[in-house]
C-alpha positions in Angstrom: -1.5 0.2 1.4 0.0 0.8 -1.5 1.2 0.4 -7.3 3.5 1.6 -9.5 2.6 4.6 -9.7 1.3 6.3 -7.7 1.2 3.3 -5.6 2.4 2.0 -2.8 0.0 3.8 -1.1 1.8 4.3 2.2 3.7 1.2 3.1 0.8 -1.0 3.7 -0.5 -4.6 3.9 -3.9 -5.2 2.6 -6.2 -8.2 2.5 -8.2 -8.7 -0.6 -11.7 -7.1 -0.5 -14.2 -9.2 1.2 -17.9 -9.5 0.5 -19.6 -12.1 2.7 -19.4 -11.0 6.3 -19.1 -7.3 6.0 -22.7 -5.9 5.8 -23.0 -6.1 9.6 -19.7 -4.5 10.1 -20.6 -1.8 7.5 -23.8 -1.0 9.4 -21.8 -0.5 12.6 -19.1 1.4 10.9 -21.4 3.8 9.2 -23.2 4.3 12.5 -20.0 5.2 14.4 -19.5 9.0 14.7 -19.0 11.4 17.5 -21.7 12.2 20.0 -25.2 12.5 18.6 -24.3 11.3 15.1 -23.8 7.8 16.6 -27.4 7.6 17.7 -28.7 9.4 14.6 -27.2 7.1 12.0 -27.8 3.9 14.0 -31.4 5.0 14.2 -31.6 5.5 10.5 -30.3 1.9 10.0 -32.6 0.3 12.6 -35.8 2.2 11.7 -35.6 1.6 8.0 -34.3 -2.0 8.3 -31.4 -1.5 5.9 -28.0 -3.2 6.2 -26.3 0.1 5.4 -27.5 3.6 4.7 -24.8 4.2 2.0 -27.1 2.7 -0.6 -29.6 5.5 0.0 -29.5 8.6 -2.3 -27.6 11.5 -0.9 -30.8 13.6 -0.8 -32.5 10.9 1.3 -29.7 10.9 3.8 -29.7 14.7 3.9 -33.4 14.7 4.4 -33.2 12.2 7.2 -30.4 13.9 9.1 -32.2 17.3 8.8 -35.7 16.2 9.5 -37.6 19.1 11.1 -39.8 16.7 13.0 -37.0 15.5 15.2 -37.6 16.2 18.8 -34.2 17.7 19.2 -31.7 19.3 16.9 -28.4 17.5 16.5 -25.0 19.2 16.1 -24.8 17.5 12.7 -28.1 18.9 11.7 -27.0 22.4 12.7 -23.8 22.1 10.7 -25.5 20.9 7.6 -28.1 23.7 7.9 -25.4 26.3 8.3 -23.4 25.0 5.2 -26.5 24.7 3.0 -27.7 28.2 3.9 -24.6 30.3 4.6 -21.7 28.8 2.8 -20.7 31.2 0.0 -21.0 28.5 -2.7 -23.5 25.7 -3.4 -22.4 22.3 -2.2 -23.6 19.1 -3.8 -25.4 16.8 -1.3 -23.3 13.8 -2.2 -20.2 15.8 -1.5 -21.5 16.5 2.0 -22.4 12.9 2.6 -19.1 11.6 1.4 -17.5 14.1 3.8 -19.5 12.7 6.7 -18.4 9.1 5.8 -14.8 10.2 5.3 -14.8 12.1 8.5 -15.9 9.1 10.5 -12.9 7.1 9.3 -10.6 10.0 9.6 -11.5 10.4 13.3 -9.7 7.1 13.9 -6.5 9.0 13.5 -5.0 6.0 11.6 -3.0 6.9 8.5 -3.8 3.6 7.0 -7.6 3.7 7.2 -9.6 5.6 4.6 -13.0 6.0 3.0 -13.2 5.7 -0.8 -15.9 7.0 -3.0 -17.0 4.6 -5.8 -14.7 6.3 -8.2 -11.7 6.2 -5.8 -12.3 2.6 -5.0 -12.4 1.6 -8.7 -9.1 3.5 -9.1 -7.6 1.7 -6.1 -8.4 -1.7 -7.6 -6.7 -0.6 -10.8 -3.6 0.1 -8.8 -3.5 -3.5 -7.4 -3.6 -4.9 -10.9 -0.6 -2.8 -12.0 -2.3 -1.5 -15.1 -3.4 2.2 -15.4 -2.8 5.5 -17.1 -0.1 7.3 -15.1 3.5 8.4 -15.2 5.4 5.3 -14.3 6.8 6.0 -10.8 6.4 4.1 -7.6 5.5 6.3 -4.7 5.5 5.9 -0.9 4.1 8.1 1.8 5.8 8.7 5.1 3.2 8.0 7.7 4.8 10.5 10.2 5.6 13.5 7.9 3.0 12.9 5.2 5.6 13.4 2.5 5.3 11.4 -0.7 8.6 10.2 -2.1 9.4 8.5 -5.4 11.1 5.2 -4.6 11.4 3.9 -8.2 11.2 5.3 -11.7 10.4 2.7 -14.4 12.2 2.7 -17.7 10.7 4.2 -20.8 7.9 6.0 -18.9 6.7 9.6 -18.7 8.4 9.9 -15.3 11.8 8.9 -16.7 11.4 11.1 -19.7 10.5 14.1 -17.5 13.7 13.5 -15.5 12.1 12.4 -12.2 14.4 10.5 -9.9 14.3 8.1 -7.0 14.3 10.2 -3.8 12.4 13.1 -5.2 9.6 14.4 -2.9 6.3 15.2 -4.6 5.0 18.4 -3.1 1.8 18.7 -5.2 0.1 17.4 -8.3 -1.9 20.0 -10.3 -2.1 22.1 -7.2 -3.2 19.3 -4.8 -0.9 19.1 -1.8 0.5 15.6 -1.2 0.7 15.9 2.6 -3.0 16.8 2.9 -4.5 13.6 1.4 -4.3 9.8 1.8 -1.8 8.5 -0.8 -4.5 6.4 -2.5 -6.5 9.6 -3.1 -3.5 11.8 -3.9 -2.3 9.5 -6.7 -5.6 9.9 -8.5 -4.5 13.5 -9.3 -1.4 12.1 -11.0 -3.4 9.5 -12.9 -5.7 10.7 -15.7 -6.6 10.4 -19.3 -3.9 9.1 -21.5 -2.1 12.0 -23.4 -3.0 14.7 -20.8 -0.4 16.5 -18.7 0.0 16.6 -14.9 2.1 19.4 -13.3 4.2 18.2 -10.4 6.0 20.3 -7.9 8.9 18.3 -6.5 11.6 18.8 -3.9 15.0 17.5 -4.8 17.6 17.9 -2.1 15.9 21.1 -0.7 15.3 22.7 -4.1 11.8 22.9 -5.5 11.1 22.6 -9.2 8.1 22.1 -11.4 8.0 19.1 -13.8 5.3 18.4 -16.4 4.6 14.7 -17.2 2.4 13.5 -20.1 0.3 10.6 -18.9 0.5 7.3 -20.7 -0.9 3.8 -20.4 1.3 2.0 -17.9 1.8 -1.7 -17.2 4.2 -1.9 -14.4 6.3 -5.0 -13.7 6.6 -5.9 -10.0 9.3 -8.6 -10.5 12.6 -8.2 -12.3 15.4 -10.7 -12.4 18.8 -11.5 -13.8 21.6 -14.0 -13.4 24.7 -12.7 -11.7 28.2 -14.2 -11.6 28.7 -17.7 -10.2 25.1 -18.8 -10.9 23.7 -16.4 -8.3 20.1 -15.5 -9.2 18.8 -12.0 -8.5 15.1 -11.3 -8.1 13.8 -7.8 -7.2 10.2 -7.4 -6.1 8.9 -3.8 -6.0 5.5 -4.7 -4.5 3.0 -7.5 -4.0 0.0 -7.3 -6.4 -2.4 -9.8 -7.9 0.1 -10.7 -10.6 3.2 -10.8 -8.5 3.1 -14.5 -7.6 3.0 -15.6 -11.3 5.7 -13.2 -12.2 7.9 -14.4 -9.3 7.5 -18.0 -10.1 8.3 -17.3 -13.8 11.4 -15.4 -12.8 12.6 -18.2 -10.4 12.0 -20.9 -12.9 13.8 -19.0 -15.6 16.8 -18.7 -13.3 16.6 -22.3 -12.3 16.7 -23.3 -16.0 19.9 -21.2 -16.3 21.5 -23.2 -13.5 20.9 -21.0 -10.5 22.6 -22.4 -7.3 21.8 -19.5 -4.9 19.6 -16.4 -4.9 19.3 -12.8 -3.8 15.8 -11.4 -3.1 15.8 -7.6 -3.2 13.0 -6.2 -1.1 14.5 -2.7 -0.8 11.9 0.1 -1.3 9.1 -2.5 -1.4 6.3 -0.9 0.5 4.0 -3.9 0.7 0.8 -4.9 -1.0 -1.5 -7.9 -0.8 -1.3 -10.4 2.0 -2.4 -13.3 -0.2 0.4 -12.5 -2.7 3.3 -12.6 -0.3 1.9 -15.7 1.5 1.6 -17.6 -1.9 5.3 -16.7 -2.7 6.4 -17.9 0.8 4.5 -21.1 0.3 6.4 -21.6 -3.0 9.8 -21.1 -1.2 9.5 -22.5 2.3 8.9 -25.9 3.9 5.8 -26.7 5.9 4.9 -24.3 8.7 3.3 -21.0 9.6 4.8 -18.1 7.5 2.8 -15.4 9.3 -0.2 -15.1 11.6 -2.6 -12.3 12.4 -4.5 -11.3 15.5 -7.6 -9.1 15.8 -8.5 -7.0 18.9 -10.7 -9.9 20.2 -7.7 -12.2 20.2 -8.8 -14.3 17.2 -5.7 -15.8 15.5 -5.5 -16.7 11.8 -2.4 -18.6 10.6 -1.1 -18.5 7.0 0.9 -21.5 6.2 3.2 -23.2 3.7 2.2 -26.8 2.9 5.6 -27.9 1.6 4.1 -29.0 -1.7 6.8 -26.9 -3.2 9.9 -25.6 -1.4 13.4 -24.6 -2.3 16.6 -25.5 -0.6 19.3 -23.3 -2.0 21.2 -20.5 -0.1 19.3 -17.2 0.0 19.8 -13.6 1.0 17.3 -10.8 1.4 18.2 -7.2 0.9 16.2 -4.6 2.9 16.2 -0.9 3.8 14.0 1.6 5.6 11.4 1.5 2.9 11.0 -2.3 3.2 7.5 -2.4 4.7 4.5 -4.5 5.5 4.2 -7.5 3.1 7.9 -7.1 2.3 8.6 -7.4 6.0 6.4 -10.5 6.2 8.6 -12.0 3.5 11.8 -11.0 5.3 10.6 -12.2 8.7 9.6 -15.6 7.4 12.9 -16.2 5.6 14.7 -15.2 8.8 12.6 -17.2 11.2 12.7 -20.3 9.0 16.5 -19.8 9.1 16.4 -19.9 5.3 18.6 -17.0 4.5 20.7 -14.0 5.6 19.1 -10.6 5.9 21.3 -7.7 4.6 20.9 -4.0 4.7 19.3 -1.5 7.2 16.4 -1.6 9.6 13.1 -2.1 7.9 10.1 0.3 8.1 8.2 -1.4 10.9 4.6 -1.8 9.7 3.0 -4.8 11.4 -0.7 -4.1 10.9 -3.1 -5.3 8.3 -5.7 -3.3 6.4 -8.9 -4.9 5.1 -10.8 -3.1 2.2 -14.5 -3.6 2.7 -16.7 -2.8 -0.4 -20.0 -1.1 0.3 -23.2 -1.6 -1.6 -23.0 1.7 -3.6 -19.5 0.9 -5.0 -17.7 2.9 -2.3 -15.4 1.2 0.2 -13.9 1.5 3.7 -10.3 0.5 4.3 -9.7 -0.2 8.0 -6.8 -1.5 10.0 -8.2 -4.7 11.3 -5.4 -6.9 12.6 -1.8 -7.1 13.8 0.5 -9.6 12.2 3.3 -11.6 13.7 6.3 -13.3 12.2 6.5 -17.1 12.6 8.5 -16.8 15.8 5.7 -14.6 17.3 7.4 -11.2 16.9 5.3 -8.1 16.2 7.5 -5.7 14.3 5.1 -2.8 14.2 6.9 0.4 15.1 10.3 -1.3 15.3 11.0 -3.2 12.1 13.4 -6.0 11.4 17.1 -5.7 12.2 19.2 -7.3 9.4 21.7 -10.1 10.2 24.3 -8.0 8.4 23.7 -4.3 9.0 25.1 -2.4 6.0 24.2 1.1 4.8 23.7 1.4 1.0 26.7 2.9 -0.9 27.0 3.4 -4.6 30.6 2.5 -5.3 30.9 4.2 -8.7 31.8 7.7 -9.7 29.5 10.6 -10.5 29.4 9.7 -14.2 28.8 6.0 -13.6 25.4 4.5 -14.3 23.9 2.2 -11.6 25.1 -1.4 -11.9 24.8 -4.4 -9.5 28.6 -4.4 -9.6 28.6 -1.0 -7.9 25.9 -1.8 -5.4 27.7 -2.5 -2.1 24.7 -4.4 -0.6 24.4 -6.7 -3.6 28.1 -7.3 -3.4 27.8 -8.1 0.3 25.1 -10.6 -0.6 27.3 -12.3 -3.1 30.1 -12.5 -0.5 27.7 -14.1 2.0 26.4 -16.6 -0.5 30.0 -17.5 -1.6 30.8 -18.5 1.9 27.9 -20.8 2.3 
């Protein structure tokens, strides 16, 4: 945050949704707006004794905010009155209320915070399981430009069949402009009923073209592995979801059974995912110690640790690039700080903040940036990223007619060279 598909919501690290302590936070959050709206919504919560007003019907909220008995008229009341009476089309009350909630979060000017309607939140949870109806491409949003790029096209999927390629920029989906929406929301235009079409406008090396994909049921693997020469294992992780830990362990154990003596972890184009997922994997690999810690704005620190019940002691390398972000940077930073492996590639993305997704009582949710994370050595990489031990730009060593192969990937070949010298 963020899924295969339409995923990787912008490079982002998320905590799993929390239920217990959030009602108080929700009440405060819903009450935070600009100017008079702050007092108005807090008053609604206090006067009616509710933990959060989002469980009210949209009409009830509209009636409260536009109550003619109020001693003074708020700016929000005026705007709602103008829209209801003068806008050239009728507007559903729930649409207006969702707009208020979304506007509150948007006012934070944080590309990683968002408000989700109940339908959007349900779709978001589907993305974190890796199962959905979509096109079979991993997407990532540039937080600065807003562009949405394809970072991976999965085999035997509608995306591959339509000719989509890694590096393509998606301009729009069925007329919805990618730069105008949060990635978690934009991807819902790409997803849809199985068997239906989505029209994508893409930009490939400066040339725009229209591509039609027929949606299909997609189950995206987040871990792929193979044995390379000289018993070097290769494990590629595309993102960290609920199922990634189990798939990672299965891949590692399969390579162990084949006689693996060293390993390459490929975190290139991994935009992040769930904090718990990457911590569990690091606990599986590393000896006892803190693998990452977080701090909130009040200075409260939370450590995530490895207990050394399981740990590995074979030579390791980690491949990274500019799209290695968030949870993938936590993985990279921990391997580096534990002095457990060599980092190879180019500077990582630099996303050192954590989002928490907070479910609300009506099925909607708020995703907020709540913490900053630090590598085990105490480094905050937000805005800077991680510099590899071996800086090496990616180069495909084959010819124009050659298909991709690990033998033609210069960064993988460098990793093999480093492992051979250990």
